[in-house]
N, C-alpha and C positions, 0 to 999 in steps of 0.2 A: 780872916783866917784863910790860909792858902790850902786848898785841897790838892790831893794827888792828881785828880783829873785836870785841874787848872795848871798845875806844874807840868804835867805831861804835854798839855796843849801848847804851853809856852815853849817847851823844849822842841816840840815838833815844828813850830813856826820858825824857831831859830835855825834848826837844821835845814828846813826848806829854803829860808832866805839865803843862807850860806851857799846851798847847792845852786840856787838860781843865779847867784852871782858868778859861780864857777862856770855855769853853762851858758851865760849870756851871749857870748860871741857865737857859739855853735847854734843856739836857737835863732839868732839874727840871720845867720847864713841860711838856715833851713827855711825861715819865713820868706826870705827873698826868693829862694828856689821854688817854694810853694806857689808864690804869686805867678811864676812863669809856667810851672808844670801843670797847675790846675786852672789855667786861664780859660775862661768861657766867653765866647763871642756874644752870646745872647744876654741882654740885660737881666732878664728874670733869672736865668740860670746862674749868672755871676752873683746875684744877690743871695741865692741859696748857698752857693759855695762859700761866700764870705761868712754867712751865718754859721754853717757847720764847721768851718775852720776854727771857730771858737770852742768846739767840743774837745779839742785835743789837750787842753790843759798845759802842762809844762813841757811838752814835746820830748819826753824822756826817750822814747824809742828812736826818733831821728837823731837826737843828740848822741845817743850811743853809737850810731854809725860813725860819727866824726871822732868821738872819744876813742873808740876801738882802733880806728885808723892811726890816731896820734900815739896810742899806747904801743903800736907796732913800730911806726916810723913817721914822726911828724913831718918830715921832709917830703913824704909821698902822699900826704893828704891834699887833695885837689878839689876843684869845683864839683867833680863827679861825686864826692862824698856827700856834699850838701844836696845834690840832686837825688841821690839814692835815699838820703834822709827824707826828702819830700815824698818819694815813692812809698816808703814804709809808712809815713804818716797818712797818706791818702788811703792806703789799704786799711789802716787802723780806723780812720774816720768813717770809711764806708761800713765797717763792721759795727761801729757805734750807731750809725743811722738805722741799720737793719735791726740791731739788738733792741733799740728803743721801741720799734714797732712790735717785736715779739713780746717784750716785757710790758707794753702798755705804759711806758714811762712818760711823764709829762715834763720833766726837767732834766737838763744835762748841762753841767757847768753854769748853773743859775740862768740858763737860757731855755726858752721853750723848745722841746724837741721838734724835729722837722715835721713828723707826721701829725703832731698836734697843731702846728701852724698851717700846713699846706695839704694835709691828707696823706693817706697811706700810699696812693699811687705815685704821687710826686716824690715821696721819701724813698720808695723802692727804686725809682728810676734815677734819682740823684745819687744814691749809693752806687748804682751800676755805672753812672758817669764817672764817679771818682775812681772806681776800679779800672775802668777803661783808660782813664788818664794815667794811672799808675803804670799799667802794662805798656802803654805807648811810650812812656818815657824810658822804662827799663829796656825796651826793645831797641831804642835809639842808640844805645851804647855799642861800641865796636866789640867789646868783650861781652859775649852773650850769657856769661855766668849768671848775672843778676836777673835777667829776663826768665831764664829757665828755673832758677832756684826760687825766686820770689813767687812765680806762678805755682810751684809745688807747695810752697808754704801757705799760700792762700787756699789751696785745695785742703790742706790740713786744718786750717782755721774753720773752713766751712764744714768739714767733717765733724769737728768738735762741736760746732753749733747744732748740727743736725742730731748728733748723739745726745746733747743736752736736752733738746726738745723731746726726743724719743724717750728719754729716761725720766722726764718730768712726772711727778706723782708716784715714783717708786720710792716709798719710804724705807725700803730695805736695800737701797742702792749700795753695792760693795764700794768700799773706799778706793779700791784699785780703779774702778770705773770712774769715780769722781776725779781721781788724779789724771786719768787719761783724758777726760773732758777738758780740764783746765790746762793741761799741757798743750793740747791741740788748739783750743780757742784763744789762749792768751800767751803761754810761754814760748811757743815756737816763733812768734813775731819778735820777741825780745832776742831770742837766739839768732834769728835772721839778721836783725839790726847789727849785732856784734860781729857775726860771721862776714857779712859783706863789707863792713868797715875794715876788718882786718885783712880780708882777701885783697881788696883794692888798694891797700897800702903795702902790698907785697909780703904779707905775713907768711911764715912757714906753716906747714900743715899742722904742726903741734900747736903753734900760736893760735891759728884760726880755730882749731878744735877746742882749745882752752877757752877762747872767747865765746864760742857757741855754748859750751857748758855753763859758763858764767851767766850768759844772758838767759839761758833756759831756766836756771835755778832762781835767778831773781824774778823771772816771770812767774814761776810757780808761787814764790813768796808774795808777789804783788797781787795775784788773784786770790790767794787765801786771805790776805789782809782786806781786799775788796769785799770778799764774802762776809768777813767779820763786820766791816763798816755797814754793809747792807742790813745787817741784823741789829747792831747796837750803836751805829753812828748817829750823829746829829745832822738832820737833813739841811739845816741852814748852813752848817759848816761844810758839809760834804758837797753841797751844791747840785745834787741830782736826786731824783726820786729814789727813796729807800723803801725797804720792805717788799720789793718786787719778787725776791726769791721765795718768801713765804706765800705771797699772793699767787705765784705761779707754781708752787709746790716743787721748787728746785732744791735738791738736796745739796747742802754745803758742808764743809768739814765740821764746823761747830755743831750743826744739827746731827750729823752722823755720829759724832762722839757722844752727844747727849743721848741719842737713842740707845747706844751701847752701854752707857755707864750711869745715866741719870736715875733718880728715884723712880721706881716702877709706876707709881700712881701719876706722877707728873709726866712721865714719858707717854703713858696711855692717854692722858688728857691732851697733850700736844698732838699726838698722832691723830686723835679723833677730830681735833679742830682742823688739821690740815686736810684730812680725808673729806671733811664736810665743806671744804672751800672757804673756811673762816680764817685763813692765815693772816690776811691783812688786818682784819678787825681785832684779832687776838694777839697781834704783834707785841703790845706792851707786856703782857704777862708771859708770853713765850720768851721774850728777851730776858726777863727776870729769871725764869726757870733755867734757861741755858747758861746764863751767867753764874747762877748760884751752884750749878753742877760742875763748874770749872771747865766747861767746854770751850768758852771763849779763850781762856788762858791756854788751853791745850792747842787750839788752832794757832794762836800767836806763837807758841813754842815751836810748832812745826814750821812756821814761816821763818823763825829765827834759825832753825836747822838748815833750811835751804839757803839762807843768806850766808851763813858761816861756810857752807860748802862752796858757794859761789865765789866768795872772796879768796878761797884757797886756790882756785883755778887761775887767779891773777898772778900766781908765782911763776907762771910760764912766760911772763912778759918782763922786759927790763924795767927797773925802777924809773919812774918819770912822774911829772905832775898829772898826766892823763891817767896813769894807772891809779894814782891816789884818788883822783876824782871818781873813777869807776868804783873804788871801794866806798867812797862817800855816797854814791848812788845806791849801792846795796844797803847802806845804813838808813838812808832816807825811806826806802821801801817799807821798812819796819815802823818808822816814826810817823808816816803820813797820816793825815786825818781827812784827806779828801782826794 
């Protein structure tokens, strides 16, 4: 008997496979640039860089740099786009290394996290090395827009992470604050990927702004889906430690909706478990309670709203294969299981 879950998983894998085929050339170009931009002379550091390069998964953010450029003008997409894609990916990977320390995560893309392998000191310093490599590459371009802009974006990402840590344990976190956190810690880097891609392909201000909005909104959707997966995903399928949001008392959209609308007795029980630091051990029944209250579907619906809005921004671009792939990326964000 075929269940809805198995059907959804099959559909998600088909969407992912199709998208990876579409992005294959862009990902290959970024991988080549990463090997150059993140080159480390010392053998030990090189080994660490090679290990954490596997944390990035499908390279969506750097692929968006090239896609956005081709959606504006494929004739003006150059090696600079691949190198900027590598810069974006290094910033992203550095945040993953540091996030894993903050969350106490043990797995990332089915690999042991760096702090688990080598300790916190090495992980922190390696994250710093990746950021320094990214800034050095951006600063090497004759047009300084990328250096200035991506430095500001990294500041925003760090602000989002600091705000999230500060608000940890606030079970009454306003939804507006949650949205501010995920915009800064996740969505701005998607927006930046699209903006620099369009800008360096000679996009008009209207086109670059549309790409920025597209990237920002699929980034919002991506993080909401990520938060749902942390709550109800399959760790073997997702490939990273799950339940860290509950363990660290980080409020996510499904939980915030549950606290507002769930049955009062169940809400009180979940709140008490989180306050007592029992989020990880209570995860199975918390997952059930949140699911049954419709809060997972609510969060997925909000992600769908962001994706629908994101795809409308693509109307500012000429019809092209790259524009269609951007629309497919938005659809994948909703379907992904890892």
